N, C-alpha and C positions, 0 to 999 in steps of 0.2 A: 423405492423398491413397492415393486404391482402387488395388489394387495386379491388373493383367495376370496371366493364370496361362497361362504359355506349356509347350509338352514339351523337358524337358530333354535337353539338346546330347548328354549317354553314353549315353539309351536311342536315339537317332537315328543316329548312328557301331552303338549293337550291334544292331539291324538293319540296320544298314548292311552289318556286316561280315556277315549272315546271308545277305545278301540277295546279296552274291559268291560267298558260301565254296557257294551251291546253284546255281551254275548250270552250266553245260556246263562237266562237265569233261575241261579238255585243258589240253598242256603251259605255254601260250599265257595263257591264264587262270587256269594257276593261279602265273605266275609273275606278272601282272600283282597279282592280287592279295595274293601275298610281300608287292609297293612298297607296295598300296593297304595292309596291315596297320599295317608298320613307320609309316607317314607317318603313320595310325590312331594310335597309339602314341605319335609326336612330339606330333600334336597334343595329345592328352588330358595330356599332361604340363606345356608350357608351357595348355593349358585353366585346367589344376587350380592352375596357380601363377599365373594374371590375367593369363598376357601374352598380350592376344586378338589383338595386331597380329600373333606369330608364329601361334601356332595356324592366325588368317586363311590368313598364306603356306603353310604347308606343305597345308593344305586345297585352295589352288587347284592346291597342282601334283599332288594323285589327281584334282579334278578331270577336271583336260585331262589324265591318265594313261588314264583312264575314259575320255573323248572318243572315244579313237582305236580303242577299240572294240565299244561299246555309242552303239545308237541312241539320238536326242535326246532320245525319247518313253519310252523305256527305266527301268524304276524303281529300278533299285538307280543311274544316273545323276544321276534327277530329284531320288532321296534322297541326294547327294550335293552337287544344289546347294540341297538344303535346308540341308546343312551352313553354307554360306557365308552363307545370310541369315541364318539364327539367330544366326552373329556376329557378322555385321555388325553385327545390331542391337545387339548388347552390345555392343559400340568405338561408335557411337552416328549411324553411317552409315546415316538413317533410309532416304534415297534409296535409296542404294546397297542396302538390303536387301528394298526394296519392288519394284525390280529385278528381282531376283531367285525372290523369290514369282510375282512376276506371269509371269516365263517359263516356270516351273513348272506355275500353272495355264495355259498356254495351251496348252504341250504333255500336260498331262492327260487335255483340255475331247479333242483329235483320242485319246487312247489310251482302253482298254478299262478305266485306272484310272478314269476318269470316276465310277464309284462306286463308290473306295475308299477303307479311311477313313485311305490315306493323304490321299489328295482333302480329305478333314476336314482332316484335322491340317493340310493348309494353309491353305485356308481357315479353320480358324481364327488358324495366326501370322498371316496377315496381317489378316485383321481387329481381329485386337489391336492390330498396330499401324498400320492406321488410325487407330483410335479415338486413341491415343495422341498424330496429329497433329493430330486434330478434322476427320478427313474421315469423318465422322460416316453417309450416307450409301449411300459406299462399305462401308463399315466392317458397318454395317446387313444391304446388302445378304449381305458374304462368311460372317460370322455365324449369318443366317439359313439359307443356303444350308448353311452347317455341320449344322449342327443336323437339317436338311431330310432331310439323307439319311442320318441314325438311323429315322426315319421311312418315306422309300420303300422303303431295303432292312429293314426290320424287324431291327434292329438291338436288342442287348438293352441298356438306360439303364446308361451304364459310368462309371471317371473320370473317362475321357476326356471323353463326354458335360456332367461332369460340370465342366467344366474351358471347354468352350465357350459353357453358359450364368452361368458367372460371370462371364467376356469379354460375355457381353449385359449380365449384366446393371449391370458397370464401365457399360458402349456408352450403359446410358436415365438412368443414374446421374448421368454427363455431360453429358444432352441434360436434361436435369433433370426426368424420370421417375420419380421416386421409388419410386413405388406398382406399377410397372413391375419396375421394378429387384430391388427387394424381393421382388417372387415367381420371378424367377431365382435370386437368393440363397437362398432356401429351394431350389427345385427340385437346386437343385445342391448344395446340404447333403446334401438326403439319400439324393446317390449317394456319400457323401464319408464316411469312416470313418476312427479311428487308423492302420487298418492297409495306408489306401491304399500304391503304389506310393510318388508320391510323399508326400512326411510335410510338408513345409509350403502341399499344399494346406488342409487342413485352417482351420490358423491362418489364414490369409489370405482363408479366405470367410467367418470369421466371422468379421476386423474389416471386409473389406465389408459387409456383415449389419449390423454395427452403426454404421459412418460411416451408410449406409442409413436406420438405425432412427431415428438421430442428427438426419438430415434434416427424417424427416417427425416430429421432436415426441416419439418413445417413447424418452424415457434411461433406462428402468429393465433393459427390452430393449435398450439401447447395450448401456448396465454388464455386462451376465449378455455378448454375446459379446467385448466387449475382454478382457476377465477369463481366457476362454473361448483367446479365442488369444492370448492373452499366457502362460496355462498349453501352448496347443504350440510358440509360439515358443522361452519356456525350454528345449525339449524340443530343441528340432532347429534351433537358432539361438545362444542361449544369450543371459544376461542385453548383455555386449557386442556384440551384431547391433544394427543399426538398425532390422529387422526387429521387434523387441521395443520397440527404443525409440520410432516411430511409431507404434503403440500403443499407448503408455502416451502419446503428446503428445497422440491420439485418446480414450482414455479421458478427461485429465484437461480437455479440452468437452462433453468428457457435466457434471463433476463444476462444471464451470463454472452448467452449462444447469442446473440443479439447484438454486445455490446453495453445491456443499457445496465452500467455496472453500481452505480447505485442502488437502483433497484434489487439488485443480487444483493448484494448487502446488507439491503435491511431487511431482504425476505431468510438467509441466512441466518441473521443475528438472533432476528425475530422467533425460528424454527427450534435456534439453537436454548434458548430461554426459555422452552415450555418443553423443550427437553431434557432439562438441566431440572424442571422443576417436579418431570413427572420420572425422576431417576430411571430413563432410557441409554440408557451407554451404547448399545449399537447406532441407536441415531445421534446420537449424540457426537457418535466419531464421524456417524457419515456426514454429520453438517459441518464437524468443524475439517476435515479434508476437502470439500466443499472451497470453507473461509481460504484454504491453503491454495485450492487452486485460481481464487480472485488472487489473492497476491501474488502471486507466481506469471498472473497475466499482466500485472501492473510493471516486472522487474522488482516486485517487493521479496527476493528470495529467502529470505532471512525469518519475517514471518511468516512462513509461508513452511515452512520448513520447524519453524514452530508449533505452525497449527497441527503439522503432521505429526509431533511425536506426540501431540494428545490425545491425538486422537488414537497412536499404532499403543500410546500408553492405555487407553480405557479398552481398547483391543484384548490385552494383554489379560485382560480381568475375565477374559470369558474363556480363559481352557482351551483358546483357542476353537472354539466351536466358530467362529467367523471369517477361513481361511479366503474368503472372495475378498474381503475389507479389508484386508491384512494385505493379500497384494495386489489392491487399488493402490493401499499408501502406498506400496515397494516401487510401484508404478510411475506415483505421483515425484516419490521423493528422487527417482532416477530422472526427469523428468527437470528438475531445477540443477540436479548433477548436470546434465547434457548444457543445459545454457549454460553452465559455469563456469564450462573446458572441463567439467570430472570424468571425462567420457570411462575411466576401466572402473569408477565406481558405479555409474550411472548404469553401465549393462551388465554389473556384479546387481542391481537392483531387479533388472530385467530380467534375468535368467531366473532370480528370485521368486516372481510375481509372474512370469512365465510356469514355472515350474506349479505355484499352487494353483493359478487355476485351469492349469488340464489335469489336476487329481479332482480339484470340484469336485462335490458333484452335484452342487447347484447355478456353476456355474454355465452363460451364454458361452459359444464360439465368438461371436463377436468383441469381449473381451480380450482372447487371443489375439483376435486382427492388430488390435491395438494396440499389445504391443509389443508386434512382430513391427509397425510401422514403428513402433520407438528403437526395435535393435536396430533396425535398417537406419533408423537417423543413428545410433550411436556408433553405428561400423563405416559408415560412410564419413564421418569428425576424424577416424581413426583408419583412415584413408583407405579401407575392407571394404574395394568398392562390387568387385562380383558377390558376393556374402549381401551385400546393402543393395543391391538390385532384388536376389532371390531371395530376400525378408520382403523385401514391400513387397513385391507383387506375390507372391505365398497371405500378406495381407490384403492386397487388392483385392486377391478371387475369395479370398473371408470377410468381408466385408460386403460387398456386391453380393455374398449370396444373402449374408444374413440381413439387408440393411435395402436392399437393392441396389441400381448404379446410381441415383441421384440422392448420395446422401454427403452431410457433412466428415463424414468420419473418410468416405474414399472420397470426397476435395482435397482430404488431408496426404494421402498419398500418393494419390496422384502429382500432385505439389509436389511433393519430395523425392516423388520419377524425373520431372521437369527439372530440380537445381543437382539432381546428380547425370542426365545425362549431358547437362547445359553447366555444368563448373569442371567434371570430372568427366566424361567420358569423350566432349567435346564433338558431340554427336544435338545440332543445333534440332534438326526440324522433326525427331522424338520429342525432343523438351519443349519447344513449342507446340505440337502434340496433346503432350500431358495439363500441360500451363493451361491451354485455352478450353480443356477439359475440364480441371477444375473451377475457371475460376466460370465457367460458365452454370459451374453447380450450385457455386456459393454468388450467384447473381439472379435464380430461381429460388434460395433455400432466402437468403435471408435479404437483397432487396442489394444497390447500386450502394445507400452512405451506408452501410456496413463497416464492419473495421476489417471482416473474413473479407468482402471482394475487392476494399481496397488494399490489403496486406497483395488479393492474388493479381490484382495491378505493379504493386510494385515488384514482386513475383515478373511478372511479361516483361514488364519495361527493361530490368534488368537482366532480361535475357536478349532481349534487342537492341539493350546496349553492345552486348557480348558478339551480336554476331552485324555488328554497324550497322544494321538494318533502321532507316527512315520513317519506323514505323509508333519508335519510338519519341518521334514527336508527333505526335497524336493528341488529338485537343484532352481528347478524357486521361489520357496517363499524364498526362503535364500538370492537371490539374488534383493529383490524389495526393499530395506531402498537406495540403490546404484543406485537403478534407479528413485527411488525418488530425490536423490540428483542432478541427471543430471539434468531432470528438473528443481531443483530448480535455476542450473545454470544457465539452458536456460531462463529460465524469469529475471533473478537479471538485467539485463541491462535494464528496463522498469523503477526500482524503487528506488526511493533519499533511501535516509541511512536509515530514517525513517519508510515505506516500508518495507527492507531488513527486520528488523529487526522485523516487526511485521509479517513478512510472515515467517521469524527463529521459534521465540515460536509458531505462531498457527503448526508449523509441527512440534516442539522439542520432543514433547512425543512420535511421533512414532519412532524418536529415541533413543532416554533412554528405551522402548520395543526393540529397537533392538540388545543393545548392553546388554542387560539384557539376551535378549534372547540366542545371540550367547559365551556369556557365559556361560553361561547352553551348551547350544549343545554343544560347545567343548569337555565337556567331553565323545560326545558319535562318533562324526568326528570329528577331528583335523582341517580338510581342511577348514573347517566355517571360519576359524583364518584368509583367506583370506580375508572372504568378510568386517568382523569387523578391519581389518590393513585399510582396504580401506576404509569405513565408517569413520575411525582418519581422515585419509588423505581430507577425502569429504567435514564434517564439520564446523572443525577445523579449527576458525578465518576465515569461509566464506566468512562474510561479509567486514573483515578487508581486505582480497585478493581481491572482490571483488574493493572494492573502490581504495586501492592504487594500482592496474593494470590499473582501469581508469583514474587515474590521470599521470599512468605512462606514457599512451599510449597521451594522450591531451597533459601532459606538453610538448613530440617531435614532435607535431605538426606547420607547420609553416603554415598554412589555420587560416588567419586577423579574417576572422567570428569565427568562434571556441573559435582562443586564446581571442576574447575580451567576452565572453560569459565565460569560463574560466576565467576570470581578477575577471568577475563582481561575479560570485559564489562564489570568491574567497571571494572578499571584501565584500559580505554580509553576509556568512561564520562570517567571522570574527568578523565583526560589531555584529551581533546576540549571539557568544562566548561571545567575551565583559560583552554580558547584556543580560542576560539569565533571562525570568520572565516568568511565570503561564499565558501559551497564552488558551483562549476559541476560540477553532477553528469551533463554532456551526453557526448556519448560518447569514448571517451578514446586507443584506437585504430587506427592509419593507418600506409598505409605511406609515409617516407618517409625523412628525415637528419635529427631529432632535434635541432630549431633555434625560437629563439621573435624572432622576428623585429619590425621596424616600420620606416613608410618615414616618412625624415626630405628633404626638400630634392628627391624626385621620387627618391630611391636607399632601395632595400632595405639596413637595418643589421642584425645581428645580435646582438639582447641577451644568447640566452642558447642555452647549450648542453647538453643535458637527460643531464644520468645515466646511461653505462650506452646510448648513441642513438648510435647508428654514428656521427655528427658527434666521439663525444667522443675517439677516437682518430686525428683527423686534429690535420692545423693548424692546421686553421679558430680563431678568439677571438674573442669576446665584444669589440664594438669595428667587426669586417671590414667592408667596402662590397660587395654586390656587386653586381657595374658585367657582369657577363653569366652567363646558362643555357646549358653546350650549345653553342656560340657566338651562342647568339643575348643579343643589349645587350636588358638591363632597367634598363639606369643613364642617370634623367635624358630615359628616350624617354615619360611618362606613361602608364606599363603601369602598371595598376592591380595592388595586392599582390596580388587573391584568384586574382591570373592567373600573377603568380611565383610564386605555395606551390605552385596546382597544375603546375607543373612541376617544382618539387622532388619533389612525386609521382610515385608511378608502383609499376610490380610490384615485389616480391619481387624482391633479390640484380641485381636491375637499377645501370648504374652513371648519376652524372652528372657533368660536371666544373662549375666553376664559376669564374671569372676572378673575384677579389677584390681587394679595395686596403683595408689597416690605418688604421686607428683616425687617424694619421695623420698620413697621403696621404704614403708616407712609400715605398711599395714595392707594386708587383702580386705577387699567382703566384697558379697552377695549380691547384686541388684533386678531386681524383677521388674522391667518397665512396662508396661500395657502400649503394641501399634495406637500408633494413630497416622487420621490425615496431614501432613504435614506440607504448612507453605510453605516454601525458602528461600521467598520471592522479598527482597529488600525495601523499605520501607519507598527508596526513592525510585525504587523501579516500580513498583504502585503509584505514584505520583506521575511518573513516564505517563503509565498505560491511560490514566486517569485525565491527564491533559491534552491526553490525544485523542484522544473518546471525546470530550468536553470541544474541542477544534472543530471535529466532524461534528457535531452538533449545528456550535453555531453554524457553521454552516451553511448547514440542511435545515437552517429553524430562516434564511433570509432569502424568497423567495425572490427579493429585488439581485441577490452577490449571485446567484445560480442565472438572471433574462441578466447580469452586468458581462457577463461570460462570451461576450462576442468576440469576432476575430477583425482587429481592423481591417478596412481597404485600402488600396493605397488612391483609389481616386479620390475618397472622401479628404485626404493628408491633400494631394494634387490643387482640387479644390478654394481651401483652406489659403492660398498660397495665392500672394498679390503677383504683379508683373516682374518686381523688380526682387522678391522671391524665390528662395532655391529647398529644399530638403535632400538630404545625402544619410542614406541609415549608408553605416559599414558594413559589412560583412566578412569574416574569418574562418575559413571549414580545413578540410585536412581532407588533402586533392588526390581524388581519382582518375586514374589514366580511359581513357578510352572504349579498354576491354573490363571497364571495372574493378581493376585494382588497386586496391592501400596503395600508397604511397608515404615516401616521409615529408613531407613540401604540405608546410599550411601557408594556403595564399588567399590572399585579401583583395577584395575587390568594392566598388563601391557605388551605388545605384542612387542614380540623381532623379529628383524630377522638379519639373517647371507648371507654371501655373499651363495649360495649353495642351501640355502635352499630353498624346497620344497611350503613350507608353513611359516607363522609366528608361534612363540613359545608362548604361552597364561599359563600367569603367573599369580594366583590369589592373593590379596596383601591382605588389612584390610581393614575394616566399618571410616568412616567417624570417628565416635566417638571416635575410636582407640588410631587417630593421635589427635583428639582435647585432648583428656589426656594427652598427652607430651606440645604439643606447646599452650595449654592456659591455662596459668599457671597465679595464681594472681603475678608476682612481674616484678621488672623493666627488662627493656630490657636489659642490663649488665648481668645481675645474669641469664634472661630466656638463653642468648643463652653460658653462662658459663656451665651449666645445658646442653643442648643441643647437644654441640659439642663439651664437655669435653674442659670446658674454664679451665683461671687461676685460679676463685672468690667459698674459700671453701664455702660451705655452711652445718649448721650446721646441725647436726644429719639427713644428706642424708641415705636414705635408697632405695632409687629407681637411676642405672644408667640408667641417659635417658641417653643421648649420642647411650648408645649399642641397646635401646629396641626402639630406630626411625632405627638405621639402620635394626637391624632386621624387621622391620614393613617394610620398601620403599627399601631395596635392595639386604639383605640377599636372600632373595627366588630366584631370580633373576641370583645369581653368580653361578649354576651349568651349566648352560645356554650360559653364556661367558669365557670358559674357550679360552685360548689362542686370546680372548679380547684386544686388548689395548687402542684403539681409540672407543668413543661413540657421537653418536649423537641422545638425547632424546631431547623427548618432552613434559613439564609438564601438570598434569589437573587439574583445583579446585585448591587443599591448598596443591598441589606439587610447585606449584609456587611461593610459601615462605618460601623455603628447599634453603639453600647450598646442595648442592649436593655434591660441593669441599668437605667441611668439615667435613663430614655424615663418624664418627667411629669407621672401621673396626676392633682396636684392642687401647691397648694400648698406643703405639707407629708409630699406622699408617689412616692412611684418604688414602679415599675411590681415593682423587683426587694421589694420592700414586701410586695404582693400575691401573688407566685409564688419559687418555685425554679426562674429560668431555667437548664435546661441547651442549649450550644450542639452540634449536631451538624453535620459533613457530608450526613446523610443519617437522618431519625431510623429506619430499617434498623438501624443503628445499634445499637439497642433490643434487635433480637430476636438477636446474636449473642450466642454463650453461651463466656464466658470471665468468670473471677474477674480482679482487678484486683490484681495482682502487690503485697508490700507491701516495701513500701525496700527493701533491703539492701547496697546502695552507690550514691555518689553522687559525681558530678566536676562543677567549678564552675572556672568562668572570670571573672577580675575584675582592676579594677585595670592594664589594659592602660597597657604603654609605645608608645605607636604612633607615639614620634616619635625607637626607637631605630634607631640603625643599622644599612644592609646586611651592612657587615663581619660585627655584633656577631650578627644577626641569622643569620646562615650559620652560623654557629661553634657555635650553641646548636642550631642545625635539625642541622647534620652528628652527632650526636650522637641522636637520637634515629632509628626503625628505622617504615619504613614500606613496609606491599607497594601503596600506591598508584606511579605514576612518577608522580617526581617533574614539575614542566612550570613552566617559565618566561615571567611575563609576562604582562602585561595582551591582556587582548582586544586583539588583532590590524586588528579592523576598529571600534576606538571611540581617539575622541581619549583627552587629557589633559589635565585643570586643573590648575592649580596652590594650590584652598586644602590647607589643611592638618586635621584631626581634631584637636582638642586634651584633653585625658586628663580623665580624670573619678576622680577621687578616692573619691566615692562610693559606684560601682562597689565595688573594695575594702572596704572597708566591711561593704558588702551581703552579701558570700565570706564575707570572715570572721565574722559573726553569725550565715553558716545554718551555717558550718564547724561553730561553736558548740554553734546547737542540731539538728546532725545528731550530733555528737560523740555529747553528752548524751544523743540516743538510742541511740547503739549501731549508728550505724552507717559504715559503711564512707565515710568520705570522702578525698577526695586534691581539694585547688585549685591553679590554675593561677594565681600573681600576677605581674601586672610582666610585668618581661621570661622568665619561665618561661609564659608566656601566649597562643603561639602557633600557628601555625595547624594546623603540625604535629602536634602532641598532638594537636588537636580530630581530626586526621586520623588518625590512627592507635586513636582509640577506634569506627572501622569491623567489624563482624561479630560478633565472639564475645568482641571488648573491650569491647563498650554497656554503659556500665553502666543502672542502674532507671531513674536521674535524672539528666538532664542540665541545668545552669544556668548559659545564658551573659547577663553583665550586661557590656554594650560600647556601643558607638555601634552603631547598623543604620541603612540606608538603600532608600529606594523610589520612586523615579523616576516617574513615566507618563508616558504611548507621547510621540515625542516629535515635534514639530513641524514639517515636511515640513525647514523653511527649517533647524533644527537638524543634520537628516540630511545636509542640501547641505551645511552650513558642515562635518562629518564627515569627507565628501572634500576636503577642502584641508585638510592637514593641517597646512598652514606659517601658518594666521593662530595669530596670539598668542592672544585672546581665546576662542578653545576655548571651550566646554563640560569641563565634569567628563569623566570617563569614563565610569562609567557610565551616563549621564544618557541616551547615546543612542541605544543598542546595540537592536536593532528586535527582539529575544529577552527579552520583563516578566521571566524569570527570570533573565538580565543585571543587570535594571535592580535588583534590588531583592539585598540581599545585611544582609552584619555582618561586623564590624573585630576583627582581631587585634593582637599586638603588633606593630610593625612596619611595619600596615600608612603610614605617610604614604609613608612612602620612598614604593615604587608609585604611588601617589595622583598624589603628583608626576610623575610617569617616572624614576624612579633605582629601577628594577626589580633585585633580587635575584639573582642567577648563579645561585645553586648552594640557593635559596629558597624557598619560600613563601613571598605575595607577601601577605601577613597582611589579605589583602581575602577572603573568602568565599562567594562566590552564592550565591544559592540554587536554579544549576543543577550547583554543585558538588555545595553538599549533600543533592543528591539522591541519590550515587549514596555517605555514603556511612553502610553497611547498618547501622543501632542493629536490631538484631534482641532484643536484650532490657531496649528501652528503653520504659518507662512511661510516661513525663515527661520532655516536652520546655519549660524556662522561658525564654525568650526574654525575656529581662530588657533593653532598648532598646527604640528607638523606634522607632514604626510598622512594628515587626515582621509586625503582621499584615493588613496591607496589599498591593497588588496589582493584576493586571491585571484584570479583569471576563473570561474571558470565556466565552458562553455558557451549557451546563449541565455544565459544567467548572469552573466557582467561580472562587475564585483563582487566577492563579498571580503567585508567592512564595513566602517564604520558607515560610508554612501548609502550601503545596501538595509542596516542598522535605523538611518533616519526615514528614509523611505519607507523603508515597512514602519516606521513610526506616526506616520503619515501626515511627515511635511512634507511639504510644495515644493521651495528649493532647499537648495543645500550649497551654503558657499565653504572651499575644504582648500584643503593644498596637494599640491603632487611633488613636493619635497621642504626640507625644514628650510624657509625664510627668517631672515635675521628678523630679532624679536621689535628692532625699532623700526624696520620697513613694515614689518606687520600691521605694527598700530597708526601711523600712517597712513598704509590701505585702507583699514576699515572706519578710520573718521574720515579719510576722503569717501566713502561707498555712506556709508550712514549722513552724511552729511545733505546729499544728495537725495537718498531713499526717503531720506522724514521734511523734504523738504516738498513732497505730494508728485513723488520719479515713482516711473516700477524700477523694481528688481533687478531685471538684465538690465536696463539705462542706468541705473543706478553703477552695475557691474561694470560698464564700459565706462563709464565716465569715471569709473578710480582707475581703472587699468591704462585709460589717456592720460592721465595725472601721471602717474606712478616710472609708465613709460615716458614722460616728459622730462619730468626732475632724473631718471635710472638711462638714460638713454641706451649705455653699451653695457647696461647688466642687468638683463632679466631675470635675475637671481632671485632677485629683489620685490616683484609684485609679478613674476608672469607665472611662477605656481600655484594661486590663488584660481579657482576654478571654479564656475559655476551650474549647477546640473536640477535641471526639470526635471 
């Protein structure tokens, strides 16, 4: 919000005293002067203490004294009225202040003062006041008259003239004429310097000029002005002043415009803290609204709405005084609803905003232009095309009139007009014209690396695709997604994991478009495969990589403050992971009495009393029935619950009287409760927020982390390959046809890279439905694996050779590009994560592993990482678990183990329990004992936890610097697919006896995947231990047990390689958890490998690995040994996959 400049009260009083002292030298006048001076000193004492009402009272007395001796046109008397006007203005009594100023002007115009500087100042102050009230025409007349006096009298422009120019700048800014406003501010700035009498003047002018530059899209200039303004306010007002915070908030807006979201958020949060300390309600609301817009940019719509609701709650306390801010909040809520597809709700909000803006006395027409643009967007989405175009054109005219022809606001509407003519009218010539105009404005304003410009290029490419134009293949266009990835990586350090997920979801549709486009464009211009490969490197596991990088850097730091924050974050995250639940993240603070209620038989019943709430210290108890509120009957009268709750709320420190009946209907009583601010957030919600803020602080604390977020490039991967090596990036995406329309097909491609290639080679493979037809057969695992991988189980009347078909579908099209290759690094995508590539059947007696050394990686960028495999120095093994150990024994063992993690009890509360149990696996004890012997013979320090010792606390105690080089867990593993809706519905009805197993129905796939430790059956069947971990380690929990020293995690358990596929982030399950925890390699299974054969595989692997061989070499050795032993039964060995 721009700031007016007024002449300070102390200066007015000093001038007044001089005028009185220079009057006629008589005893009466000297006596009058003495009384007035005394009243002035008392006035200044109250004024400086912020006691404006008392100051005004004494000045009224002084004016009354002067009126007995001086004429109404006397300059001394009129100057006294000016003091009354100034104080009334500051008290918010604007009507009275305006009357005072008008009185002065009326008298001055009849006196010789009508050409004086005094008259000039009064005109300025009245014009400033009228500007605040939206009386723009009257304000312009008075301010222009004040400025004209300088020319009429040939006065030398000075600081006072600068103040008039500033207020003219403010007036024209409010009118939306930013070009004219900018000129007034610049002229004022030329007259102002740091030695001016009014030390805040320079900073205020710079802040105002910054706001106009932002409105005109001159963002770099705006940043420069704001930074200089901050320096001024720092010297004159300090960092705890609202002026300083207001400029910080404005600076955040420009950073957001520039796509510098990390800086924007820091500016907003710093400003909000100051506003909260100063109890500046409207400024808090404005800043919360800005934070909401930032979250909306990332796609964090729930958070955005939360911020805006908080802003609305604050504005509700101002009794409608700030209708323009309320309208802005409505506009913001409309934007979110439009993005979420709630078009009717969005239109409703926008119409409310438009009505408020049109009736507001202080809003400029540019705001109306913004709302009209958004209404056009909503109407286009609802297919009201003609209405949408009319709204766009009306908006465009307003924006061009108020902010010029080359502003960001104008570019936004031009972009919408282009989309309207492209998608709906099919008028491609007009669409291109509008798109190019918008793009050029964005280039001039933001530069070619800005998000706005890149999205403009994306719009243009999409248009050319619909037109079938070859322009879509231009070099500038095909690089767009890579630059978007770079911007995303630059913004991620400010975000929590959830915010990153929202951000990626918000942007991922663009990457789907571009993958589909690259696949098509490769046929016409093969060099686009360079960009396609780079895109895969950039987006695959983007969030996982950023989180892992951050943790690796923090773990390596010795800074005690950072370490303390990190330990707190891990502790909170582990506790929250153990007990997930659905959290209402809406607004939580309100003024009320702090109770939970429900309606029953037309009567409101108290169901809970909030701890530390105002009702907690009264006799109100759970079960009480509320009969009346403040004497108004509310029971058995059909009154809605919302209306009764409204009656319970009110202003802070006011009282409400309840008449209640106890639960047994035996007695009534009256209770008076004093309302206060109630925070209804649960302790869990507060932990979630604390963990999220800590995670963001930790990211920012590591400059190395920020530097590490650099997109890998295909050339670097190629240069790491030898002549007999190849890398393959598999890609999957929803296919978009040549006209840019989404189809129901998911297409798979492969990008092959070899040493010396000038660009990757792209091969189109298959559609998802083709792979599903082979893999989603209704049979058990054993038979399915036999069919897919040439197994030993005969299938009656088999007419399809599934193994050959799978090979032909997934791999055969690649072979012509792999001549002379013996070693392949490949990164799966989509359902290919569930394929055992080693066991793909080439011929009757040949598998893919016979032809190539296959190395599975999360991204082929992994081969560019400069690191040496750490030799195994220690190994920790778990096996032979006693799943049925009773809870008493479990708790006794657990209490002797020290762990730094917060211990939490209970299975996730949003899940229902089942009653099946897990059987013991005697083979896992033999497996661990066999590996222990091998490790000890190799001189590797070995710790084995068997039977009752293999409890969850033992595992969690390995976190951090206790983590071993090798971690081996032989146990049951589980992964349950996404539950059907009917299962989720049953979950809500906890009384059903046949409810499904506890971990089958969580909404979070990281909770539907896990491994078991001793004692797990008690919790699995509902008998939760009270003072120990429950023996069920979910993937979500495992994420927060840091394995910073761990080179290899072996999950010798069923289905540990499975999980839910989530776009470019890959598999959400145990493999993601242990990678996030810090493990370099992960050995896991795709299906339920038999107990005995698992032990054989592991002993073969460790025998090789602990004999000075690398992890990949040892894995391939174990595969060959098992394949030779069971040549016709891949079920017994091919399920194990090694991932780096």
